N, C-alpha and C positions, 0 to 999 in steps of 0.2 A: 877382726879386731879393728882395722882401720875404718871399716864402714860403721862399726858401733861407735867409734869415736867421733867420726863425722856427724852421726845423728844426734849424739849428746851435744856436740858444739852448736848445731843448728837450734836445738831445743833451748840451750843456754842463751842464744842470742835473740831468741823469739821475745817480744814484749807483750805481755799479757794486757788485757783490757780489764778495767774495773767492771763488777757485774752491772749489766744495764739497768738503769732506773726507768720506770715507766713515765714519771714526770719529767725526766731530763729528755728522754726520746720524744715524748709527746711535744714538749716545748720546741724541739729540733724540727719536728714534722710540721708544727704549726708554723714555724718560720719558712719552711719550705713552700707551704701552701700560700702564705702571705706574698712570696716572691713571684707568684703567677701573674697577678695584676699588673705590676710594673715590669715584668719580664726580666726580673733580676736573675742573672745567671751565677753571680758569685757564690752564693750560699749553696746551690745545687753542685756546683763545680767542686766546692770544698767537701761536700757530704757524699757525693757518688764514689763508689770504688772505681778503679780504672777500667774494669770490664762490665760495668753496670749495664742493665738492660731495663728499659721502661716499656710497659705494654699499656697503651692509653684506652679510653672508653669506646673507641671505635675499632678495637683489635689490632691496631698498628703496633708491630714489634720494633723498637727502636734501640739500637746500640747507644752508649753514652753520648758520643759526639753528635749523632743525629738528633737525640732528644734536646740536648742543649741549644741547637739551633732554632728549635720550636719555641723557646722562651723569648717572646716579644711582648712589649707593652700592648695592652688592649687598645683597640682603635678609638678614635674621637667618638664622643657620645655614649661610650660604654664605661661602666665602672662597676665593682662588685667586692664581695668579700666571701672568703671560704673559711668556715669554722669546724674544728673537730668536735663532734658532740659525743662520741664514744671511743674509747681506746683501749685495746687489749694487747698485752705482751706475754710471750712466753720465750724463756731463754734457756739455753743449755750449752755449756762450754763456750765456744767462740761463736755461737750463732744466736740471733735473737730474731724471733718471728712476731710480726705486729699485724693486727687488723684494726683499722679505724674507720669510722662512719664519719662522713663530712657533709655539713649543710652549706649550700651556695645561696646567696642572694646577689642578684645582678639587677642593675639598672641600665636598660638597653634602650637608649634614646628616650628616656622617660617612662619606658614600660617596665614594670617590676616583674622580674622573673625568679623562679627558685627551683632548685634541683638538689638531688641527694646523691652521694658517691659512697662506694664501699672500696676501700683500697687495702691491698695486702702487700705486706714488704718482708723482705729478708735482709737483715743487717748482719755484717760480718766483722769479726775482730781482725784488723790489719795493721800491723806495726803499732800496736798499742791504742788505736783508736776505732770506733764503731763506724763502719762505712756502709753506705746503703748500696746493696748489690742488685736488688730485684724489686720492682715496683709494678703492681698490676691494679689499675683503676677501673671500676665498673660502675656504670649508672644504675642507680636503683629505679626500676621501672614503677610507674604509678598508674592508677586507673585514670582514664580520661574522663571529663565531666559527662554525665549522662543527660540527655534531653528528654522531655516529656512527650508523649504522643497519646493520642485517644484511643480508647478500646477498639474502635472500628479500624483504626490504622494498624495497631498491633495485631488484631485478629487475623489480618491477612497473611501473617507470617506462621500462623499455627499449622502444624501438619506433621507429617511423617517423612523423613528424609533418609536416604540410603546412600552409602558411599561404597559398600562391599556387602556381600550376603551376611557378614557377621558385624557389620558396622551400621547401626540404625540409631538415628536421633529422632526423638519426639519433641515438638515444642508445642506449647499450650498457653492460653491467657490466664493469668492469675492477678485479678484486681487491676492494677494500673501498670503492670509489667508483664513480660514474658518468662516462662520458665522452660529450660531446655534440659533434656535427659537423655544420655546415650543409654540404650537398653542394657540392664545389668549394673548400672552406675547410678549414684545419687543424683538427684536433680540440682540444678544451679539457676539463679536468677539470669536472665539474658537482657541486658540494658542497652538502649539505643545511643550510640555516639553521634549519628547523623542518619538521615534516611538510607535505609538498606544496609547499614553498617552497625553491627552489634558487638558487644564484649561481655565476658563473664567477669564479675568483680573479683579482684585478686588475681586475675590472670591477664594483665594488660599486654603480654607479649603475643597473645592470640587474638585475632579478629575473625569475625564472620560477615562476609560480603555477600548479600543476597543478590541474585540474578533474576532478571524479568525477560519475558518474550516481547514480541512487537506489540502485543496488545496490553502489556503491562502486567501481566500475570506472573507471580512468582514461580520459577521453574526449579529452583534450588539455591544452595549458597556455597561459597568458597570459604573453607577453614584455612586461614593463613597463618602459619607459625614459622618463625625464623626464615621468612622469605620463601617458604615452600607452601604449595597449595594442594589441599585435599579437596575434590569436588564431591558434594553431596547433592544428589538429585531428589527432587520431590517425588514421593510415591503416593502421597494422598493428601 
């Protein structure tokens, strides 16, 4: 009986939050993004829950205090702007889940740079206010620019490459570019990023770095993904 009364007392004392509005939370998130350039900690300090965790684009996991210390103004010669371009909200009870896509434009010592980010968030209702408890920011990978090469140069990469008895890649010349195909899989364009360095459009996280012997002949390539290498040796 006493326990039941205590539960009712706690529930009666709890302050509910108004249902979260996508427009209100989006405006709040935009203000948080605007605070990055000047290193303004005030709005982040007011918005984060006491036990908030921030995971940045490099995979660093930072508790609230550690993250707030990273908020410092951009250095001299740098300026920029972050804008939310897509915002999605799902709320249930005292929890709101958000995904937003962000566009960055930076002036780095007169050099114009751009990047895209995907951020996921967990907002919690705490003492009648929506507080940001979890943030994870991810950099949207993009294809690098491709460089042109003559058919004679590209033709040197054509051949059959083997990584294991059941892992075979064939590369052939198709017009002004190469086409690569793992046996039993669909073919893909293989574009040159730099001499001996290739990528498949739409898969910028993977690289193919070709290797040569002392005479300059191609002996195989390294398929590099997530910092790990798979060695493919030239069979023909």
